[in-house]
DRENLO-660204 format. One record per residue: residue in three letters; x, y, z of N, C-alpha, C in turn. Coordinates in steps of 0.05 Angstrom, whole numbers, plus 5000, padded with zeros to 4 digits. Last residue first. Layout:
AlaXYZXYZXYZ;...
# end
This chain:
Phe263991421425261291341418260191531397;Phe270191131445268691341432265891241426;Phe273490921505271890861481270391101471;Gln278590681547277390911532275790801509;Ala280990511611279690421586278390661573;Gln286890491649284690661638283690541612;Val290390411708289290281684286890431674;Arg295990591747293490661735292890471711;Phe299590691808298990501785296290571774;Val304391071840301691061830301490871807;Thr307891221898307891061874304991021866;Asp310991811930308891611926309291451900;Asp314192141968315191991945313391751939;Lys313192432013311392471990312292331965;Asp316292502059314292282058312292322035;Ala317193212058317992942066315692752063;Thr317593672005315893562027316793272033;Arg321193801965320394001985318993892009;Glu321893381930324193481945323493681967;Asp318792821911318193091921320393181939;Ser317492371860319592471877318992761885;Val313791801840313792081847316192141865;Leu312791381789314491401812314891701818;Thr307491051760308691311764310291301790;Ile305490621709306290641737307990891739;Asp299690501666302390601672302890591702;Ser295590321611296390281638299190411642;Gln289790311568292390431576292990371605;Leu286190081515286690041543289590141548;Lys281190321467283890241476284090211506;Leu277890531414277590331435280390241443;Ala279590971385276690921388276090721410;His284890981375283991121399280991071404;Lys284990311348286390561352285390711377;Val281789871371281090021347282290301349;Phe285189671411283289491397282489611370;Tyr291489761435289389891418287689671405;Tyr294589831496293589631477291289761462;Asn300490081526297890131514297189901496;Val304190201584303590001563300790061553;Gly309490611614306690551606306590331585;Phe312590931667312890721648309990631640;Gln315491541693313191371686313791171665;Thr317391961744318391771724316191571719;Gln317092631764315592381760316992221738;Ser318693131813319092991788317492731788;Lys318993791843317893521841318693401814;Asp319294341853321394161862320293871864;Phe312694631870315094581854316994381867;Ser308494781901307994571882310494491866;Ala309095211933309994951944309594721925;Ser311095761892309095591904310295331914;Ala316396221909314996041891313095861907;Asn319396551940316596621937314996421921;Ala324596341937323096311962320196371959;Asp326595981879325896231892324196191916;Thr327495531851329195571874328495821889;Ser323395071820323695351826325395381852;Lys320894581774322994681792322794981796;Val318593951753317994241756319894341778;Ala319193411705319993551730319193841729;Ser318692751677317793031679318593151705;Tyr319492231632320592361656319692651655;Arg316791621606316791921608318092011634;Val315391121558316991201581316991511582;Gly311490581530312190861533313790911558;Leu309290121479310690171505311490471506;Glu303689811449305590041450306690071478;Leu300189421404301589421429303789631429;Lys297389601354296189431375297589481402;Glu299889861312296989921317295689751338;Pro304889361311303689601299300689621303;Ile307689181369305889071349304389301336;Leu310789591391311989331386310389171366;Gln311390241382309290041379310689771371;Tyr314190661431314690491408312490271406;Gly315791321457314191081455314890921431;Ala317991801505318391651480316591401481;Gln318992461533317592201531318092071504;Leu320392951580321592791557320092531556;Tyr318493591604318093301602319493191578;Tyr319394131651319694001625318793711627;Gly319594791681318994511681319394391653;Asp320595351726320595221700319994921703;Ala319996011753319695721755319795601728;Asn321696611788321596441764321196151771;Trp319497241816320596981817320096821792;Ser320197891847319297721825320597441828;Ala318798111914320698041892319297871871;Gly313698601932315398361936317098301911;Leu308398851894309798841919311398581921;Gln306998731841307599011848309099021875;Pro310298121816308298271830308998561835;Asp311597731766312697991774310498141789;Ala313797101747311697241761312897501772;Asn315096691692316096911708313797061720;Leu316296031670314396221681315796431697;Asn317095561619318395761636316495981644;Tyr317694901595315895111604317495301622;Tyr318794451541319894611563318094841569;Glu318193791517317094061519318194191544;Ala318593251471319893401493318693681493;Ala317492611443316492881449317993001473;Phe317192091395318692241415317492521418;Thr315791441371314991711375316591841398;Ala315690921322316991051345316091341347;Gly313490741275312390641300313690751325;Leu316391021235316590731237315590621264;Trp316691621271317491481247317591181253;Arg316192291299315392011297316091891270;Ala316992831345317792691321316692411322;Asn317193491371315793231369316593101343;Val319093991416319893841392318393571393;Asn317594641444317294351441318394251416;Ala316995141493318295061468318094751467;Thr313395701524314095411521315595361494;Trp312396201574313096121546313895831546;Leu308896681611309496391607310296351578;Leu308697181657309297121629310196831628;Trp304697621698306097371693306497321663;Thr303898111747304198051718305797801714;Leu299398311793301598121789301698061760;Asp297198891831297298711808299698521809;Asn297199161879294899201861294899011837;Gly300198691924299498961916297198971897;Tyr301198181943302398261917301898551910;Thr298998141995301297981988302698091963;Ser294698481999296698492020299198342012;Thr291798321953292898601955295098611976;Phe290397791965291997851941293398121944;Gly287097862009289597712012291497761989;Ala282898141986284498272007287198132010;Ser280897751950281898011940283698141961;Asn283697111971281497281963282697551956;Leu287496521950287296791960284596921953;Ser287996041925287696031954287396311966;Asp288896141872286196051880285796051910;Leu294196241864292496471869289596391878;Gly298895941852297495901877295396121884;Leu301995911807301996161822300496141849;Ala301395361793303995491791304095751808;Val295795251804297995091814300595241815;Asp292495711785291895541809294395411820;Leu294795971741293696121763293395961789;Val296295511712298295721718297395891742;Asp291695231706293595141726295895331731;Asn285395351696287895481689289895421711;Asp281395101724282194981699284795101689;Lys279295331769281895201772282795061746;Asp276395981756276295691754279095561756;Phe276496511804276796401777277196101778;Ala273896841843274396551848274696411821;Thr273597381839271597221824271896921828;Gly278097571865275497581879273297431865;Val281897551827281997351848279297341862;Asp280298011799280397751785280297531806;Ser280998411836278298351828278198081812;Pro286698451840284998351862282198271855;Gly289398231775288798431796287098301818;Val294398041729292197961747291898161769;Lys296298091664296498241689293998171706;Glu299397601621297097721634297797881659;Trp301397201566301997431584299397541595;Ala304496651535301996761546302796981566;Phe306996301478307296491499304596571510;Ser310395741446307995891453308696091475;Ser312995341392313395511415310895671420;Gly315694751357313694951364314395121389;Leu316694301306317994471326316094701332;Thr315893641283314793901287316294041310;Leu316393121235317793281255316293551258;Arg316092461209314792711215316192851238;Pro317591991157318192121182316792391185;Gln313891501128314491781124315091911151;Asp312291011140314991021128315691311121;Ser309090901202309191041177311991041166;Pro305090701257307290641238306890791212;Trp303691161309302591001288304690951266;Gly304891291367306891241346305791071323;Ala300991811397301491531391303391501367;Glu299692341402302192261414302891961408;Asp297392841359296992561367299592451377;Met295993281318296093291348295393011359;Lys299893161259297393151274297893171304;Tyr303493541217303893371240301393381257;Ala305193621148303293671170303693451192;Gly312393601133309493571127307793601152;Leu317293691152316993451136313993391130;Pro317194171181318994161158318493911140;Asn313094531212312994251205314594201179;Val312594961266313894921240314094621235;Asp307895361300308995101296310195081268;Ile306395841351307195781324308495511322;Arg301696221390303195971386303995951356;Gly299596651444300096581416301796341414;Ala295597091484296996841481297296781451;Leu293797531535294597511507296297251504;Met288497661578290797491573291297481543;His286698311605286198071588288797911586;Asn283298781646285698621641284998371624;Asp278899061662279699091634282298961628;Asp274798611703276298851699276998871669;Pro272198121707271298331724272698601720;Asn269897681658272197841666271298081682;Ser266497061677266697321663269097471673;Val267296371666267696601685267996851669;Asn267695921635265095971649265396191670;Pro274795801645272195761631269895831649;Gly279496341664278596061662275796051649;Asn281196861661280296761687279296471686;Gly282397091612284597021630283796901657;Asn279597281567279097391594281397331613;Phe284197361510282297211527281797361554;Leu286297371444285897531468283697401484;Gly291096991403288497081412288597241438;Ile293696601351294096821369291396931377;Arg297196091317294796171332295496401349;Tyr299795761258299895971279297195991292;Asp304295341221301695381233301895601254;Val307895201163307795371187304795401195;Leu306694821126309494831136309594991162;Lys301794781103301994711132304894691141;Asp302795001052301894721055302494621083;Ala304095541066305995371051305295071057;Phe300795651130302095741105303695521093;Ser294795711170297295581162298195691135;Gly291495981228291695901200294295771195;Ser287596421271289396191266289496131236;Ala285396841324285996811295287996581292;Gln280496871375282996761365283096771335;Ile277597101436277597091407280397021397;Gly274596801495275897011480275696981450;Gln275296431554273496561535274896791521;Asp278895801564278196081570276296191549;Arg282095221593280295351574279695641583;Gly289095141609286395041608284695171587;Leu294295281612292395501614289495401614;Asn299394911649297494951627295495171633;Phe303294801688303495051673301395091652;Thr302294311713303094531729302794801714;Asp301293941674299193971695299894211713;Asn306193951647303794071634301594121655;Ala309393691685309993971677307594101664;Leu306993181688307093361712307593651704;Ser303293031627305593041644305293221669;Arg296592721623298792891613300992911634;Glu294792021630294592311636296892461624;Pro295891531605293091591613292691891620;Phe300291701549299791601575296891661584;Leu299791931499301391681501300891541528;Gln293292181481295792191496297191921496;Arg288192271460290392201442293192231455;Ser284492471495283992201483286292101465;Ala285892971506286492771527285992491516;Ser288793291448286493181462287392981483;Thr293693791453293093521443290893391460;Leu294394231484292694261460291993991448;Glu297994041521295394121530293494141507;Gln302493961487301193731501298393791511;Arg303794481471302794281451301394051465;Ala301795051509303494821505302194611487;Gln297495491471299295441494300995191488;Pro291795851454294395741444296295721468;Pro286095661496287895861483290395721472;Lys280695241485283395251496284995471481;Phe274395611491276095391481278795411493;Gln268795991477270395871498271795621487;Gly268996501427267496341446269296241468;Val271196511360270296661383268596481401;Gln275996531307274396371325273696531350;Leu277896561240277196711264275296551281;Lys283196381199280596291211280196441237;Leu287496431147286096581167283396461174;Ala289796121107291596281124290196431146;Thr285595901080287395721095289095871115;Ala280396381095282196251077283896061093;Phe276296471131276596651108278296521086;Lys272196111169274696071154274696251130;Tyr269796231233269396291204272096271190;Asn266795921289269096011274268296061245;Leu264295901356263795921327266396001314;Tyr263895481416264995691399263995671370;Ala265195181472262795291459263695531442;Asp267694691516267994841491265294941481;Glu265194581569268094611564268594791539;Thr260294591618260994671591263994711588;Lys258694051658260294291656260894351627;Phe254693651702255193761675256694021676;Gly257693171746255893381741256593511714;Asn262692901729262092991756260193221755;Ser262692771676263692571695263092641724;Met261393091633259292991649260092801671;Glu262893651594264093441611261993361631;Gly261493841527260793841555262093611569;Gln262494241471263394001486262694041515;Phe260994471407260194471435261194211448;Lys262794851351263294621368262194671396;Tyr262595051282261795081310262594831325;Gly263895441222263995201239263195261267;Ile263195641159262295721186262095471203;Asn264495421111266495591124265695691151;Lys260395171089262495001099264595161114;Ser254395491113256595471095258695281106;Phe250095401148249795601127251995581105;Leu254695071192251995151185252095391166;Asn258194481217258094751204255194811196;Gly260394171277259794161248259894431236;Gln258893821338260494001321259693971292;Leu258493611403256793691380258493881364;Gln260193141452261093331432258993361410;Leu261492971518259392981497260093201478;Lys265792581557265492811540263092771520;Phe267992411613265592331599264792571582;Arg273592171650272492371632269992241618;Arg273791811694275692031692274692251673;Ile270291511738269791601711271491851707;Asp274191061779273191331773272391351743;Phe276490711836275290701809273990971803;Asp282090631878279890801870279090751841;Ser285590561936284790411913282190541903;Lys291090781975288490841963287990681938;Asn293990662040294090652011291290692000;Asp293891112096292990872083293190892053;Thr299391412127297191452108296391182095;Ala303991302154301591372170299091402153;Ser307891252118306891002129304391052146;Asn308491592059307991632088306591392100;Asp307991432007310591412020310391432050;Phe302391041985303491291996306191242010;Lys300490791928301990701951303390951962;Thr294490781894296690951904297890841929;Phe291390581837292290481863294690651871;Arg285790701797288290801808288890661834;Tyr282290631736282790521763285590611772;Ile277590961694280290921704280190791732;Leu274691091633274290961658276990871670;Gln272791571589275091451601274491351629;Val269091671530268991611558271691491566;Tyr266992151480268491921489268391911520;Gly262992341423264292391448265892141456;Gly257692601381259492391391260692461417;Ile254892841323254392791352256192561361;Arg255393331275256593081285256193061315;Leu252193641223252193601252253393331259;Arg251994121172253093861182253093861212;Tyr250594461114249694411142250694131150;Asn253094441066252894701079251994681108;Gly253193981035255194021056255094281071;Asp249393840999251294050990253394111011;Ala246393471028247993381006249993580996;Thr246993571099245693611074247593531051;Ala248193091151249093311134247293331109;Ala249892791211247692861193248493101177;Thr253492281243253592521227251092551210;Leu255792011302253492011284253492281269;Gly262791831313260091901320258091901297;Lys267891651308267391931300264492011305;Gly268191131325270291311333269891601326;Pro264790901268265890841294268291021301;Val260191321238262891221235263991151262;Tyr253791351209255291311234257991191227;Asn249791831174251491591175252891581202;Val245092151133245792071160247591831159;Leu243192721096244492461095245492401123;Thr237393091078239493031097240592751095;Ser236593351010235593211035237993141052;Lys237993530962238693700985237793581011;Ser235993250922238493150933239393320956;Ala231593520903231093300921233693200934;Glu234193900870232693990894232293760914;Ala236493570832238193740848236793830873;Tyr231793350809233693170823235493340842;Asp229493790785228093660807229893480823;Glu233393880747232894090767231393970791;Ala232993430716235493470730235093680752;Thr226193170726228293310711230793330728;Ile223392510731223892780742226192910726;Val223192080696220792160710220992440722;Gly227591870671226292100659223792190673;Lys230491480695228191390679226691630666;Asp234091780724235091610702232791520684;Lys230692010763232092180743232992010719;Leu229191550791227091710777228391890756;Ile234191390812232691210794230591370778;Glu235591830844237291760821235791580801;Glu231391820882231692050865233391990840;Leu232491350909230091370893230291600873;Ser239491160903237291290916234891300897;Arg242290500892241890780884239490900899;Ala244890100946243290150923243090450917;Arg248290070990247989830973246489880947;Ala248090541017250690461008250490220988;His242890561032243690741011246490671000;Ser243090201073241490131050242190311026;Ala246290481110247290231098245790151073;Pro242990911124245390961109246490701096;Trp238690621151238190781127240790831111;Cys239990391199239890221175239790381150;Leu239690801238242190641235242290491208;Thr234491001230236791181229239391031224;Val231390541239231290681213233790851209;Leu232590441293233290251272233290371244;Leu230590911317233390851319234190651297;Thr225090861304226591101295229591041295;Val223890401332223590401303225190631291;Leu224790571385226290351374226190351343;Leu220990981389223791051392225590831380;Leu216290681384216890891365219790961365;Arg216590351429216690231403217390441382;Thr216190751469218590581467218890461440;Met211090951459213291121455215890971453;Gly208090491473207990591446210390781440;Arg209290451528210090231510210090331481;Thr207090931546209990881549210890661530;Lys201690851535203091061521206091021523;Met200590421569200490381540201990601525;
# end
């Protein structure tokens, strides 16, 4: 009986929560009626109006906020369900057909005490729970916002663009090789001249998310974007507009890695450390014997993005230099070029992308000298809130024989 009673209570609570905003949209509030009739004073009305307002917006989640806006909580997230079929180039390997929950994000964000004090929490639940973002920020002015906690450091534009707003089901090969993922640290950011210039600069542990720093080495990273035709949203889809948009950007990241960093088994979320430098495969002793007491790396990127009348274009270049105490330094680079066009505005979109990563140095990781050619089709039911994406990827691997695989993907995405 208790279970049945609790179930009824939860159902009633849910119905009231969902229906309450709609009823307020159709009629004046009780406080407004009482004030208009002179039953309560203006002071009484102002105090009563501080009550919490709740509404739900498809694609943006459930929001609860006080009338003055000083407290706001938005609960939402999104899910990506993917199917992959891989035809392996190696005839001795069986082809693979796989269904997967690619991403399952839970997001809590808003502000507290003031509209200038913001927060965000994001967890990934597709393979056990993992904290991704957890931070506070304070906005002093448009030109300066200070943020502390765990989040994505300033880096390549494609990595900073949400996985839910990509032109293809996944980011490019170059980005997956050189991205910094998430980290813990502090960042200053802001914009000038009506968002003509945006900047971010911060200091981070450099070991990835949910990992403490075992030494006094930190990662320094920064980014600048110039938007000559107006603010440019972090979104790769080509939403139709008669106003052309263009953004030019660049980023850098620098860090000195030591044996104690490797000894912490830093998280593979930082693909510069994992994929490009291959440090996850080493322990402290292996790092020292191979590189000495430290390895200093520098990564910089440059990008151009444009869109107009349903067409979108993006290009980004990555360059990495690794300089160990022992042995020779080496370089690697990569890039992608992609374009899309919405044949049916806000419904049907085609995309094409080429991406490559390269290094001719002998010390470079075996992850290089690869390229991918991709063709994609997207169908939007409700923009990014509900969409279906598919693509086919042709892989070329120059270092390893029998690795020119073909991958077909279909991915469904919905926000809640």
